[in-house]
FIZALO-268520 format. One line per 3 residues: number of its first residue (from 0); their letters; for each residue x, y, z of C-alpha. Coordinates in nm, 2 decimals, decimal comma. Layout:
! FIZALO-268520
NUM = a = X/Y/Z | ...
***
This chain:
! FIZALO-268520
0 = xxx = -4,27/-0,44/5,87 | -4,23/-0,74/5,66 | -3,91/-0,96/5,63
3 = xxx = -3,94/-0,90/5,25 | -3,90/-0,53/5,30 | -3,60/-0,53/5,48
6 = xxx = -3,42/-0,72/5,19 | -3,22/-0,52/4,95 | -3,28/-0,65/4,57
9 = xxx = -2,96/-0,75/4,40 | -2,88/-0,79/4,04 | -2,99/-0,59/3,73
12 = xxx = -3,31/-0,59/3,57 | -3,38/-0,70/3,20 | -3,41/-0,33/3,09
15 = xxx = -3,06/-0,24/3,25 | -2,89/-0,55/3,08 | -3,07/-0,47/2,75
18 = xxx = -2,92/-0,12/2,71 | -2,57/-0,28/2,83 | -2,58/-0,51/2,53
21 = xxx = -2,74/-0,20/2,32 | -2,43/0,01/2,41 | -2,20/-0,31/2,36
24 = xxx = -2,31/-0,36/2,00 | -2,31/0,00/1,92 | -1,92/0,01/2,02
27 = xxx = -1,84/-0,32/1,81 | -2,02/-0,18/1,54 | -1,79/0,16/1,51
30 = xxx = -1,49/-0,07/1,57 | -1,57/-0,29/1,24 | -1,67/0,02/1,10
33 = xxx = -1,34/0,22/1,17 | -1,16/-0,10/1,03 | -1,33/-0,09/0,71
36 = xxx = -1,25/0,32/0,69 | -0,90/0,24/0,79 | -0,83/-0,02/0,51
39 = xxx = -1,02/0,20/0,25 | -0,80/0,48/0,33 | -0,49/0,25/0,30
42 = xxx = -0,63/0,14/-0,05 | -0,69/0,53/-0,16 | -0,32/0,61/-0,02
45 = xxx = -0,13/0,33/-0,22 | -0,30/0,45/-0,55 | -0,21/0,82/-0,42
48 = xxx = 0,12/0,72/-0,38 | 0,16/0,53/-0,68 | 0,05/0,84/-0,91
51 = xxx = 0,29/1,10/-0,71 | 0,60/0,84/-0,77 | 0,46/0,81/-1,15
54 = xxx = 0,44/1,21/-1,17 | 0,78/1,27/-1,03 | 0,93/0,98/-1,26
57 = xxx = 0,74/1,12/-1,58 | 0,89/1,50/-1,43 | 1,22/1,33/-1,41
60 = xxx = 1,24/1,16/-1,76 | 1,07/1,51/-1,92 | 1,39/1,69/-1,75
63 = xxx = 1,69/1,48/-1,82 | 1,52/1,25/-2,13 | 1,62/0,92/-1,92
66 = xxx = 1,42/0,69/-1,63 | 1,56/0,80/-1,27 | 1,84/0,52/-1,17
69 = xxx = 1,91/0,40/-1,53 | 2,23/0,40/-1,64 | 2,39/0,51/-1,29
72 = xxx = 2,70/0,34/-1,14 | 2,69/0,44/-0,84 | 2,40/0,44/-0,58
75 = xxx = 2,45/0,75/-0,47 | 2,48/1,00/-0,81 | 2,50/1,38/-0,70
78 = xxx = 2,38/1,46/-1,00 | 2,16/1,34/-1,33 | 2,43/1,40/-1,48
81 = xxx = 2,65/1,12/-1,32 | 2,44/0,83/-1,46 | 2,66/0,78/-1,76
84 = xxx = 2,61/0,43/-1,79 | 2,41/0,22/-2,06 | 2,08/0,34/-2,05
87 = xxx = 1,83/0,06/-2,14 | 1,52/0,22/-2,03 | 1,47/0,03/-1,70
90 = xxx = 1,58/0,02/-1,34 | 1,72/-0,34/-1,34 | 1,98/-0,37/-1,08
93 = xxx = 2,03/-0,28/-0,70 | 2,25/0,00/-0,78 | 2,02/0,16/-1,01
96 = xxx = 1,70/0,08/-0,76 | 1,90/0,27/-0,51 | 2,01/0,54/-0,76
99 = xxx = 1,66/0,56/-0,88 | 1,51/0,64/-0,53 | 1,86/0,89/-0,46
102 = xxx = 1,80/1,08/-0,72 | 1,44/1,15/-0,67 | 1,47/1,20/-0,31
105 = xxx = 1,78/1,36/-0,22 | 1,90/1,50/-0,57 | 1,60/1,65/-0,76
108 = xxx = 1,35/1,66/-0,43 | 1,06/1,53/-0,66 | 0,98/1,34/-0,39
111 = xxx = 1,05/1,29/0,00 | 1,14/0,99/0,22 | 0,77/1,03/0,28
114 = xxx = 0,62/0,97/-0,03 | 0,83/0,63/-0,07 | 0,73/0,49/0,26
117 = xxx = 0,41/0,25/0,24 | 0,11/0,22/0,48 | 0,26/-0,10/0,49
120 = xxx = 0,55/0,00/0,72 | 0,81/-0,04/0,47 | 0,96/0,19/0,22
123 = xxx = 0,87/0,09/-0,17 | 1,15/-0,09/-0,42 | 1,16/-0,10/-0,79
126 = xxx = 1,12/-0,44/-0,88 | 1,25/-0,52/-1,25 | 1,00/-0,78/-1,41
129 = xxx = 0,86/-0,87/-1,73 | 1,02/-0,63/-1,87 | 0,91/-0,33/-1,68
132 = xxx = 0,96/-0,19/-1,32 | 0,69/-0,23/-1,02 | 0,65/-0,12/-0,69
135 = xxx = 0,74/-0,39/-0,50 | 0,76/-0,43/-0,10 | 1,11/-0,60/0,01
138 = xxx = 1,06/-0,97/0,17 | 0,81/-1,13/0,04 | 0,42/-1,13/0,11
141 = xxx = 0,39/-0,79/0,31 | 0,05/-0,66/0,18 | -0,27/-0,80/0,35
144 = xxx = -0,47/-0,94/0,04 | -0,77/-0,81/0,09 | -0,61/-0,49/0,02
147 = xxx = -0,39/-0,57/-0,29 | -0,75/-0,71/-0,41 | -0,88/-0,41/-0,37
150 = xxx = -0,63/-0,17/-0,52 | -0,67/-0,39/-0,81 | -1,00/-0,34/-0,87
153 = xxx = -0,97/0,05/-0,84 | -0,68/0,07/-1,10 | -0,66/-0,24/-1,30
156 = xxx = -0,87/-0,59/-1,37 | -0,92/-0,70/-1,09 | -0,73/-1,03/-1,19
159 = xxx = -0,43/-1,12/-0,96 | -0,22/-1,28/-1,24 | -0,25/-1,03/-1,51
162 = xxx = -0,24/-0,64/-1,56 | -0,09/-0,38/-1,41 | -0,16/-0,51/-1,04
165 = xxx = -0,03/-0,86/-1,00 | -0,04/-1,07/-0,64 | 0,08/-1,39/-0,55
168 = xxx = -0,24/-1,52/-0,41 | -0,54/-1,57/-0,63 | -0,87/-1,37/-0,64
171 = xxx = -1,04/-1,28/-0,93 | -1,27/-0,95/-1,04 | -1,56/-1,12/-0,94
174 = xxx = -1,43/-1,19/-0,54 | -1,58/-0,96/-0,24 | -1,21/-0,85/-0,15
177 = xxx = -1,30/-0,77/0,19 | -1,36/-1,14/0,29 | -0,99/-1,23/0,17
180 = xxx = -0,73/-1,29/0,50 | -0,40/-1,36/0,48 | -0,09/-1,17/0,30
183 = xxx = 0,06/-1,14/-0,03 | 0,37/-1,06/-0,25 | 0,19/-0,78/-0,47
186 = xxx = 0,35/-0,54/-0,76 | 0,21/-0,20/-0,91 | 0,34/-0,16/-1,25
189 = xxx = 0,54/0,22/-1,26 | 0,69/0,22/-1,61 | 0,83/0,21/-1,92
***
């Protein structure tokens, strides 16, 4: 027997390496596509959540004749009829903000706590700005800019500083939202 016949071959063939690289490529492709699907789902979730909160606000207004929290002098009113303070058509104080959520979640049950919890890991607050009340996350830049841009394009004008969806990080209607990085502070208009 020849010496060459007794030596075991070690290593991978080019075909085996090619198959491994193709499998790795497919896995990476699925991971990146999965992230895009998750981000798109978050955008749709925020829009649905905003619409549900707005529907609850409108239902409350139809029933009681004022916006939830407006005129409340305590953060935890037992009834909407306990809000006997001056009603100015907006929720513009910390007490009124707390009463807004308390009335919708704990008193009238028009919303659940899950309806207030954002996909960004924090509950929404009401922020008084420019004469109206906006959904806002506490603590500054909490929302990925690419998601805020996508939300803006889906339900508003796609401009970061105008309309009913606004942010602190610039983007425009012709911006590729999915190429943006970092976080922004953002607001979504609710009422009046």
